[in-house]
N, C-alpha and C positions, 0 to 999 in steps of 0.2 A: 231400524232404518235411520234414526237420527244420529246414530253413532257414526254414520258415513259422512256427516257434514264436515267440510274442510274449511280451514281459516280463509283461504282465498275466496271461497264461495260466499262466506259470510261478509267478507270485506266488499265484494262486488254487490251483494244484496243491500248492505247498509248504505253504500255510496249512491246506488241507483235510487233507493228510497229517498235519500236526502235531496238529490238533484231532480228526480222525476224524469230523467232523460238518459238513455243508454249511451249515446255518443259522448255527452259531457262527462258521465261517470267513467267511461273508458279513458277519456283524456286525463282525468284527474288521477287515475290509477296507472297511467302509462301502459295501457293495454289497447289492442285493436278492438273495434266494436264486436267482431265475431268472437274473439276470445272471451270478452266479458259476457256476451250472450250465452256462450257455452257454459260458463260458470253458473249463471242464473238457471239455465235449463237443467244442469246437473243437480243443483240444490233442490229444485222443484221435483225432479225425478226421484231423489232420495226421500223427500218428504211425502211424495204422492199427492201434492196439492199445487194449485197455481198461487203464486205469491203476488203477482201483478196482473192488472188489467191493462192490456196494451191498447192505447187509443191514439187518436190524432193529436191530442194535446200532451202525449207522453205516457209515462208509466205511473199508474195509480195502484196503491196497495190494496189487496183483497183483505178480507177479514183474517185469513190465515197469515198474510204478510204483516198486518198490524199486530197480530199476536206474537209473531216471531221477532219483530224489530227490537223491542227493548232487550231481549236476551242476546241478540246478535251484537247490539251496541255494548252491552255489559262485557261480553267475551272480548271484543276488540279493545275496550278500555283496559281490561286486565292484561291483555297482551302488551299494550303500550306501557303500562305500569311495570310489568315484568322486565321488559327491555330496559326501562329506565333504571330499575333496581340493579340489573347486571352492569349497566354502564356506570352507575354510582359506585358499585362494589369495585369495579375495575379502577375507578378513580381513587379508591382507598379511603374516602372520607366518611362513608357511612357503612353500617353493617355491624358485625359482632366479632369480638376477639376474645376467645377463651384460652387461658394459659394455665398450664400445670407447671409448678416450680418446686425444686428442692428447697428445704428450709433456709439455708444460708442465702441462696439466690433470691428467694422471695423477701427476705428480711433486709439484705444489704445491697443488692444489685438492682432488683426490679423496681423499687419505688422511684428511683431517679429516672430510670428509662421510661416508665409509664407517665411520669410527670411531663417529660418532654414530648412523649407520644400524644398525650391527651391534649396538649396545647394546640396541635395541628389536626387533631382527629376528635373534635368535641362531640360529634354525632355518632361515634363508634361506641357501642355498648361493650364495656370491659368486664371480664370475670376472671378471677384468679383462684386456683385451688392449690393447696400446698400438700406435699407428701415427699417421702424419700424417693429417690430416683426410680426404684422398682415400682412404686405406686404411680409415679408420673408416667412411666412407660405404659402401665395398664390403662391409665386415663386416655392416653393417645390411642392405644389399640382399640379401646371401646368407643372411640370418637366422642368422648366427653369433653375433650379440649382440642383446640386447633393445633396447638404446638406445646411441647414440653421443653423445660430448660433444666438441665442437671448435668451429671457426669455421664461419660460415654457408657452406654449399656447396649450390648449387641442383641439384635432380634431380627429375624429375616423379614419381618413385615414393616420395619421402620427405616428411615433414612436419618443419619446423624449429620448435622451441619456444625462444623467447628466454629466456636465464637471467640474464646480467649482461654488463657491458662491462669488459674488462680494459684498463688503460691502460699504454702504454709510458712509462717514466720514465727520464730521463737521470740516470745516477749516476756519481759520481767517488769516489776514495778520500778519506779524511779530510784528507790533506795536500795535495790537489790545489788549485790556485788557483781552479778553478771552485767547489769545495766551500766555500771561504772566502767567496766572493762570493755564492753561492746562486742566481745567475742568469747566463745568458749569451745573447748573440745567436746565432741559428742559424748565421750565417756564421762565428762563432768556432770551430765544430766542425771547420772545415776546417784549423784551425791545430794540431789535436791528433791523436793517434792514436786511431782509432775501432776498437772491438772489436765484431765482428759474430759471430753464431752461427747455425748450422743454416741453410745456404743453401736447404734445401727447405721451410723454415717460412714462414708468412705474416708473422711478426715481421721476418724478414730483408727481405722485400718491402716492408713498411711503412717500415722504417728507410731503405732504399735510395731509396724513392720520395720520402720527405720531403726528403732531401738533394738528390736530383736536381732536384726541382721548385724548390728554392731556389738551384740552381746551385752547390752546395757540393761541393767535391772534398776529401776528407780528406787530410791530409799523408801518412798511412800507415794501413794497415788490417791488423788481425789477424783472421783467420777461424777460428772454432772450430766444433765440431759439437754443442755442448751449452751450456745456460745456466750450469751449475755452473762449468765451466771459464772462461766469460766473467766470471762474478762474481769468481773468484779473481784473474784478470788485472787487473781493475779495482781490487780491494783492494790489490794489490801496486803500484799506481801505473803500470801499463803502458799505460793509456789510459782512455778513457771509453766508456760503452756506453748504448744505449737498450734497457732490459730490461723484461719484463712485471712489473707491480707485484706480482702474486700470487706471483712467484718471489723477491721481495725482502723479504718481511715480517720475517724473522729478522735479516737484515743491517742493515736500516734501524732496527730496534728496538735492535740492539746498537751502532748508529752506526758500523759498519764501512764502510758505504757511505753517501754523502750524496746526497740528491736535489737536482737542479739544474734550476731553471725555465728553459725556453727562451723568451726574449722574442720576441714577434711571430710565434710559431708556434702553431697550434691544437693542443689536446691530441690525441695520436695514440692512438686507442682501437680495440680489436678486439672485436667482439661474440663472446660464447661462447654456443653454443646446444646444445640436446639434439636429436638426430637420430633419428627413428622412421620405420619403414616406414609409408607412407600407408594401406596395407591391413591394418595390425596391429590395427585396432579401438581402442576406448577402452582406455587403460592400466588394468590391474587389479592388485590385490594388491601384491607386492613392487615391480613396476615403477612403479605409481602412487605408492606411498609414496616411492620414490627420487626421482621427478620432483618431487613436492611438496617434498621436502627440498632439492633443488637450487634450487628457486625461492626459497627463504628464505635461501640462503647467499651470494647475489651481493653 
């Protein structure tokens, strides 16, 4: 029977109990007196008990009414808290933001974005998980993260939101002949040692594909598992590398690495996208603000 209790009935009951008067309670709830009386009678009918004693001095709670009142007040308070939580979420300043990001994105792009984000969203709980884009996709599909950031990867259950293009840049050490010239032909890469990183990444595939299409076979290759190691190898003059521009900002600024233009080869770019479940609905609150911020940082 109690399962039939409705929120408007509990609201009418609690307000009548508070004021002890049906007409005043109806006025506070913007109801007609008959409408409020109908709600009270419906609640009493559902419970099978009288909740009030109706007297000349107004409405007095019965024992059953006094037993029910704290529970009704608790339910109504939780509803108010729930509404406030949704309003706060819509405002974007509280809640939770869980992000899945590809390695280069989480290392070189995300920290600056999250620093700016956290400055205006101090009460949003942040969580970041890193994995290759295939793993990020799985995080999104399993609802382990609110949004993923990585390269485009198609799946019928996700939506891709373009953010920016990251370019692969050929870099050499300051003392390298390529650096002094500032440009090389693609075929010349076959005469030097090429430093590759992270065989599982799309950057590795892009570099290998560029060389393969041009028929270039490097003199020798050093394979590493991360960008930082690759940069240090290049700085020490152990070879040249095609590395993502977003990973090179500090070294290029400090002139530890020099960009080298490849003559006759189109720029090698990799789109970076946000990945959302297609059924997640319109982004709201912290997620919406984060996506908006990503769109301005490319």
